[in-house]
C-alpha positions, 0 to 999 in steps of 0.5 A: 499500500502506499500514501502521499503526505508531508513529513510531520514528525519524527517519533522516539526510538526504541532499542533493545536486545534479543537473542538474535542481537540488538534491535532498533525501532523508530517511526514517523508521522506525516499528514495527508493533503486532503480537505480534512488532512489526517495524520498517519504514524508508521514504524521502522525497523532497523538502524539504516531505515531509522536513520533515514527519518532522524534528519528529514526536514519537516514538511518534505513531500513523501510517498510512503510504502507500507504493509499494514499488520494487526494483532490481538492482546487481551481481547484488544486489537492493535494495528502497526503501519511497517513502512519499507520504502519512502520516496521523496519528490517535489510537489512542483515537479510532480504537478509538472509531470503530466504536462511534461509527458504531454509535450514529450519531455522526460520526467525526473525520477523520484529520490528513493531513500529506502536502503532495504535492498541493494538493487541491481541494474536488471531490477526496474526503476520506480515509476515517477510519481503521476505516471500512472496516468499515461497509460495508453489503451490497447488496440486489440482489446477484445472485451465486450464492454 
């Protein structure tokens, strides 16, 4: 799943020791840009991911990719939104991508700040924000509707 918003705040870090070694958990909050903005909190696991949001400036435009997970404890349910990738982008550039695409100018790639897995050259690069509007209908569509 994904959501777009502005970086709002960094949440306190938690550190501990398990049988597998030390661990660190952090988090951050974004604010959506809707008629009625919502604040959404995400969790991050691992030093490399937590380090990303430590120095992020407030107000940075983000596209957050996450995986929701709920669990029960004492007949109460708790939901955790685990972030696995963060893309930053410039809203002026993102708004211009649609007009650039119409005029045939190349779109800039968003800055991907997820260190989760190294990407090799055969892995496709993430699509730029707004490119899903540029799909062309197929000519040999045999559907009856």
